[in-house]
N, C-alpha and C positions, 0 to 999 in steps of 0.2 A: 271675179270673186273665187272661182275655182282654181285659177292659176296661183293666186295669193296663198290659198290653203295648201296647195301642193308644195309651194316653196316652203311654207311654214313647216309642213310635215317632213320635208327633206333636210331641214336645217341641222338636226342632230347628226345625220349621216354626213353632211358636208363638213361639219366640225370634226367628226371622227376620221374622215378621209384626209383633211388638212393635217391633223395631228399625227396620222400614220406616216405622212411625208416629212414630218418634223419630229423625230423621235426624242430630241433633247427637250422638247416642250416649248410652249408658247404662252404669252400672257394674254389676258382678255383683250387688251387694246390691239395686240397684233393679230389676233384671230378676227376681231370685228373689222379691222382695216382690210385683211385679205379677203373676207367674204362679203365686204361692203354691207354690213348690217350694223345696227346700233350696238353700242357697248352694253346697254342694259339687257337687250335681247340675248346677246352672246353670253352674258353672265348667267341668265336664267337657264339656258340650255346647258351650259356647262355644269350647273348645280344638279340638273336632272340626270345628266350622264354620270356625274360623280356618285350620286345617290344610288343609281342602278348598278354601279360598279364598272362602267365602261371607261371612265376617266378617273385618273388620279391627280392629286394636287400637291406641290411642294411650295413652301414659303421660303423665298431667298431675299433676305432683307425685308423691305416693305412690299416687294412684288410677289404676286402669286403666279406660279408657272404650272400649266396644265399639260399633261401628256397622256397618251393612250394607255389604258390599263392592259397589262399582259397577264391575265389570270386564267387559271385552269377552270373549266366549267364545274359548277357546284355539284352536279350529278356525279361527275368523276371523283371529286374530293369526298363526297359522302360515302362512297363505297369503299374508300381506303381508310375511313375512320374506324377506330375500335369501339366507338360508342354507337348507341342506337339513336337514330335521328329521323324525325318525322316533321314535315313542314305543312302548315295549313294556312289557308287564306283568311280573308276577313269573315267568311261564312263558315269557318271551321271545316272546310272541305280540304281533303288531303290533296296537295299538289306535288309533293316530293317525299320519298322515303328511301332509306338506304337498305342494303342487302342484310345487314345485321338486324335491323328492325323487322324485316320480312321473315328472317329465321325465327325471331322471337314470337312473331304472330303465327308462323307456320302457313303463310299465304303467299300467293304470287303477287307481283307488283301490279299487274293489270286489274286484280281483284281489290286493290287497296286505293290506288290513285283515283280521285274523283268522288270517293266515298266520304261520308261524314265522319269526323274524328270519333264521336261517341259510339258509332256503330262498329268502328274498327277496334277501339281500345277496350270494348267490353269482352273481346275474346281473351284478353289477358287480365280481366277484371280490374281495369285501371280507369274506367270511364267516369266513375263518380268523383274520384280524386282529381283527375287531371283536366277534365272538360272545363270546370269553373276557373282553373288556373290559366287555361288557354285564353279564355275570355279576357281576363285581367291583363294578360300579356299583350293581346291585340290592342288593348287600351293604352299600352305604353309602359306597363309595370312588369319588370322582370321578376320571375317567380323561382323559388327553390323548394324542393320537397324530397323527403326520403320515403321510398315506396317499398312495400313488402308484397311480393306476389309468389304464387306457386307455379313452377313450370316443370313438367315432366316429373311430377311427384317429389320435387325438391324445393326447398325454400330459397328464393332469390331476393336479394336486396339491391335496389337501384337508387341512385342519386339523380334526381330529375332537375334540370334547368330549363325553364321556359322562357325564351328570349323574344322580345318584340322584334319583328322583321319588316323591312320595306322592300317591295318588289320593283322591277323595272318600270312597271306602269304606274308606280307611285302609290299603289294600294298597300294597306297594312295587312300583316299576318303575324304568325308566331312560329317559332322553331322549338320543337321538343327534343332535348338532348338527354338521353338516359346513359349513365355510367354504371357499369356493373361493379357493385362494391360488395358482392356476396363473400368473396374470399377475405376481403378486408374486414367485413363485418364479423365473419366467423372467427377470424384471427383476433379481432378486438374482443368479441364475446369470450373466446378462449383465454385471452389475456385477463379479462375481467374475472372469468371463473377461476383461472389460475391464481389471480391476485386474492380472490375471496378465499380460496383454499389455503394460500400462504398466510393470509391474515387469520384464518381459523386455526392453522397450525401454530402461528405465533401466539394467538390467544391461548391455545391449548397448552403450548410449551410454557407460556408465561404463567398460566394457572398451575402447571406441574411444578415450575420453579417456585412459585409463591407457596404452593402446598409443601414442596420439599423444604423451603425455607422455614415455613411454620413448623413442619415436622422436626427439622433440625433444632429449631429454637426449643421446641417442646422436649426433644431428646436431651438437649443440653440442660434445660431446666430440670428434667427427670433425673439426668445423671448427677447434677448438682444436688438435687434433693436426696438421691440414693446415697451419694457420698456423705452428705450430712447425716442421713439416717445410719449409714454404716459406721460413721465415726461415733455417733451417739450410742449405736449398738455395741461397738468395740469397747467404748468407755463403760457402758453399762455391764457388758460381759466381764470386763476387767475388774469392775467393782464387785460383781457377783462371784467371780472366780476368786479373787483375793480375799473377799470378805465373807465367803460362804461359811456356814457353821460346820460344813463337812469338809474333810480333807480331800485334796485332789492331787493326783500325780500323773505324769506322762512318762512312759518308759519306752526306749527304743527296742527294736526287735531283737537286739543282742543283750537286753537287760540293763541298759544304762538309764539312770534317772535323767530326764531332760527338763522337767519342770515340776514344781510343787507350789501349792498356795499357802497362804498365811496360816490356815487352820492346821495343815499338815505340819508345818514347822513348829506351831504352838504345841501340838500334841506330842511331837517327838522331841522338842526341846533343842533343835538344831537351828543354825542360821542357813540362809539360802546358799551361801558360798561353800558351806560344809557338805552340801547335799548334791548340788548340780554336777553331773559328770561322774558320780559314783555308781558302782554296780549296786543294784537293788539288794542283792544277797548280803551286802555289808551290813545291812540293818536287820538281819535275821539271826536268831540264836544259832550257835554251832550245831546243836542237835536237831535243828529245824530247817536246814538248808534245802532239803528236798521239798519243802512245802511252798517255796517261792512261786510267784506267778510265772507261768510259762507262756510267752507270747505265741509260740507256735500252735498252742491249743486253740487260739482264737481264729486261726485261718479256716478251720473246719466247723467252728461253732455257728449255729444259726442266729443266735441272739447274744445277749450279754452273758459273760462268763463270770461265775461267782466263786469266791475262794475265801478261806479263813486261814490265818497264820499268826504266829507270835512274832512280834517285832521288838527290837531292843532300842530303848530311848537313849538319849545322850547320857543321862544319869545312871545308866546300867539297868534300870528297872525294865520290865517287859509288859507289854499289853497284848491283848488279843484283838486283831484288826479284821474287819470284814471288807472285802474288795468286790466291787461290781465293775467289770471291765468290758470294754468293747474295742474292736480294731478300728483305728482311724488313720488319717493321713495328714501330713504337713500341708499347709496351704500353698507353699511355693514349689517345693521339690516333689510333692506327692509321694513321699516316702511313708511306708507303713509304721505305725507306732501304736502303743497300747495306752488307752486312756482309762484311768481307774478313779473311782470314787472310794475313799477310805473312811470307815467308821470305827471308832474305838468302842468295841462291844465287850470290854473286859467286865464291867459291872453287870451288864445284861446277861453275859454268859454265867456269871456267879449267881445272879438272881434266878436264872433259868435252871441252874443246877440245884438250887434250893427247892424250887418248885417240883422238879423231877423227884427229888428225894422225898418231899412231902407226899407227893402222889403215890410213890412206891410204898411209903410207910402206911398210908391210908388204905391202899389196896391190900397190904399184908394184914392190917387189922381186920378189914371186911372179910377176907378169906379165912381168917381164924375163927370167925363167928360160927356157931352151930345153927343159927337162923339163916334161912334163905333170904337174900336181899336182891330184889329185882328193881331196876329203874326203867320207867316207861314214858315215852313222849306222849303227853295228853292230846296232841293234835293228830298224830299219825298212828298212835297206839302201837308203835314199834318198840321192841325191847332194846335199850341202849346200854344196859349194864346187868351182869349177873355175877354173883360171887360163887365160890366153890360149893357152898352149901346149897344154894339154889340149883345149881347144875345137877348135884346128887339127888335132890328131891324130885326134880323134873326128869331125871334119868337120861340126860343128854349132855353133849359137850357144849362149852361156851361158844365155839365157832358155829354150831348148828342152831343155837338159840338166838344169838344177837342178830337183830334186823328183822326177826319174825314178829307177827302180831301177837299181843299178849293173849288174845282170845284163843290162839292155837294151843295154849298150855294151861290157862288159868280160869277164865270166866266166861262171859256172855259170847253169843254167836257173833261172827263178823258183821259190821254195820250197825249193831246196837250200841246205844249210848252206854258208856262205862258207869256202873253203879256208883263209883266214887265221885263222879261229877255231880251227882244228885244230892249228895250230902252237903247240907249248909255248913257244917263245921269243917268240911274238907277231909274228914276222917271216916273211913269205912272199915268196920270190923265185922268179920263173918267167919263161918266154918264151912268148909267144902271139901269135896273128894276130887283129887287131881288124877288124871289118867296119864301114866308115865309112857315113854316112848316104847317100852317093852311090853305094853298091854296091862301091866299091873296098876292097881289104884293105891292111892295114898291119901289118908285123911290129914288135913292141915287146918290150922287156924290162921286166918289171913287178916292182916291190917294194911290199909292203904292210906297214905297221907300225901296230900298235895303240898309241895314246897317249891322253892326256886333255887336253882343251881346255875351258877355263872350267868345270872340275869335271865334265865329261861325257866318257865313252869315245867315241873316234872312230878310224876307219880312215883312214890317209893313204896314198894310192896314188901312187907315182912311176912315170910312164911315160916310157921312153927309146926313141926309134926304134932298131930293130936293123938296122944297115946291113951286118952281116957276111954 
């Protein structure tokens, strides 16, 4: 029995020795014939050797050719790998680890091999995530996982592959392969961040363009509206200008008429063609040339310049015209020009002259009277008029009397109510003694009557010397 077991135990070695001497490979039948064992037994041992990596197989047609595997030891390959590799057996016991994984752990190999995987992986805080995956891999299910750990105070990102593995003795295990994808992840995150920034910039730029487009549309609409309003305003101005009841003229700085409106033409009796381009002085009488409007005066004027002058109409008659002028500019060339409103004040001047003559005649009549006449404002009690006789009675000049309180010369003390205001009839008659400015006294008979002058209440005092 013992001999049979020894022979059985040495069959794999005999097969490997036979294949070593036949490097081109042998079929199952050839191996069985050479070793004098059954074909089934030979096939079983060849499968075990192939699974353990000692034998490789090629198919040539329908035949299977086996030859000795020429492989580098796994431990040597592991240390040349750029990945982190850890191999565990069926009991999650570490049986192989490469130098990269040891650097990640910061441990020596003899402190890792033979230890439980969960005790080792906890040093890099991967035990909870990976151990359950190792169990599933041992059961034959390959696992993939993306892991985030902190190493040397920096974030590390690893891509984990957990591959089911079968060892030489036929037992199952698992191989943990970690690929460092930190730089790739950071680059990816940077790209995502850059993409987000670009998208944000695109959104912001899109919003700016949309806002600019809206603003442009609004600007165009406002411009169209402004143009419409300007056109309406120009038409309205033209109507106002041409149909104004007042004459209007524009003169250049050298005195040439540039424009006039319809009222100006109607007042003067000319046509537009007879006026435009003519010197303004052509429409003034010969004896009144020096009265023409002088544009140079407007350059130093703070406000509107006013002037009166006689003008000659087309029929030869003259009018008195009032001008209100200011300095303006043309809209295009920005040249200075004089813009004037013209009024025909001929009748007004005649009426004013009549009023002045009437006032002069009335004043002459009042000053010829022997009675003193004083006009007092009933609200302020200020003297607003005195005739010559009143100045003589009061013993002072008109200049010194006007604007003074009546109480300073005639009656009650300042602040007291005027006796004339108490009379129901509005007429007060009394005798009193007045103190003149030279200290002398004069007895007078005084009559006060309330009346209305130019729409305003006034007291008229009549003073008569009392010689009785």
